[in-house]
N, C-alpha and C positions, 0 to 999 in steps of 0.2 A: 504494500500500500504506500509506504513512504517513497519507494522508488518511482511509482507512478506520479505522485505529487511532484517529485523532483523533476521528472521529465516534462510535466505540464508547465512548471515554472520556467524551466530552461527554454521550452518552445516559445512561451509567451515573451520571454526576454529578447528573442530574436525578431519579434514583430515590431515594426515601426508604423505609427499612424502619420500619414502625410496629407497635405491638402491637395486639392484638385490638380490633376495632370490629365491633359487631353487623351494621352495614350491609354489611360486606364478606364475610359468611358465604356468600352465593350465589356469590361469586367463588372462595372456598375450595373449595366443592363442584364448581363448573364446571371449574376448573383441574385438580383431582385426578381427576375422572372422565375428562376428555379425555386426560390423561397416562396413566392406567392403561389405559383402553380402547385407546389408540394402541399399546400394547405387549401387548395381550391379557392384562392382569393384573388387571383389575377383577373382584373376587369379592364374594360375599355378606358376608364379614367386613368389607370396607371400608365397605359401606353400613351394616351394623349397628353397627359400633364407632364410626366417626367421621364419615362423610359425612352420615348422617341426623340426627345430634344432636351436632354439634361443640362447642357451648357446654357441653352437659351432660357429654359424655364427656371433654373436654379442659380447658376453662376451669374448670368447677365442681369438678374434681378436682385443682386446683392447678397446672395446666399453662398454656400460653400458645400463641396462634396469632399468627404474624407475617405481615405483608403487605408486599410490595414494591410501592410505589405511585408512578406517574408521572402527575402532573397529575390526581389523583383517580381514575385508572384502575389497577386491580390487575393487575400483570404477573407476580406470583409470590407464593407463599405457602409456609409451612412451620410445622409444629407441634412444640412441646416438650411431650411427654406425661410427666407425673410418674408414676413407678412406686413410688417411695419418697422419703424426704427426701434421699437421696443418689444416686439413680439416675434419669436422665431419658432418654427415648427421643426421638430426632429422627425425625419421620415426616411423611408427606404433603408432601414437597418437590415443588413443581411450578412451572414457569415457562412462560408462554405462548410458543408457537413464535416469534412475531415478536420476542420479547425474549431468546431464547436466544443465548448467546455473548457476552453483555454482563457476565458475572460476577455475575448476580443470584443464582444458586444458591449461589455462594460467600458472597455478602453474607448471605443468609438462614441458611446453615449457621453462619457465624461469629456471627451474632446469637443463634442458639439456644445455641451453645457459651458465649458470654459471659453469656447469661441463666442458664444452668446453673451457672456459676461463682458468679454473684451470688446464686443461690438456695442455695448451699452444697452442690451435688451434687459427687460425686467422679468420677462416670462418666457418659458419654453413650453410648448404644448405638443401633443401628439394625438392622432386618432389611430385606433387599432381594432383588433377583433378578439373576441373571447377565445377563438381557436388558437391564438398565439400565447399559450399559457406561460412558456418559459420567458418570452419577451416581456409579458406583463409583470412577472415576478422580478425580472431585472429592473424594470422601471420603478416598481414599488420599492425595491431595496435602495434605489438611488434618490428616493424622496419625492417622486412624482405621486400626486394624489388624484383620485378619481373625481370627476366633476360631471355635471350633466352634458350629454352629447348635444352639440349644437343642432338646431333644427335642420340646417342645411350643411351637409358635408359633401365632399367631392366623391366619396366612395360608398357604394351601396352596401358593401360588406362591413363597413365600419360600425361597430356597436359599442366602442369604448372611447372615452375621451379622458385624457390625463394631462395634468399640468404641473410644472415646477416653477414656483415663484422664486426668482433669483434675488430680488430685493423689493421692498415696498416702495413704489414710486411716490407715495405721499410723504416719504421720509426725506425727500430731497427738495430743496428750494428751487424754484424755476429761475 
């Protein structure tokens, strides 16, 4: 058992999280399609909004896409989608099956949260599905709290809304 934990730690130590690089976009698309299809959640909105044009829909709108890379191989990805100067959505978190359980999802989520703070956002939110139990447990463990699902979401399969308040906007003078 200790040997397995040691190997997991060693493998995670070799993984770097880096910001957007155009050459990794096919990996962003591949990982997200596989993840969503695996749970029966891939829908037209995924394709239209972010998978067909991630640079245009995320990067060019002030957001960021992060990649977890091990020896130039992308093993995970996650997007920070800007909704306003103060609100960022964490979306399209996906980790290749062979790298799951190494803490990559946590590293990517933490990176998006830190990016959001650096960008001056006061809240990070996400929409998800109750089918994604391990993802929901991750978000819960990182301080995200459940809130009512907005009436209008872009995804028909979304039945969960969570948010993480990074700081109270009323505590700052304008």
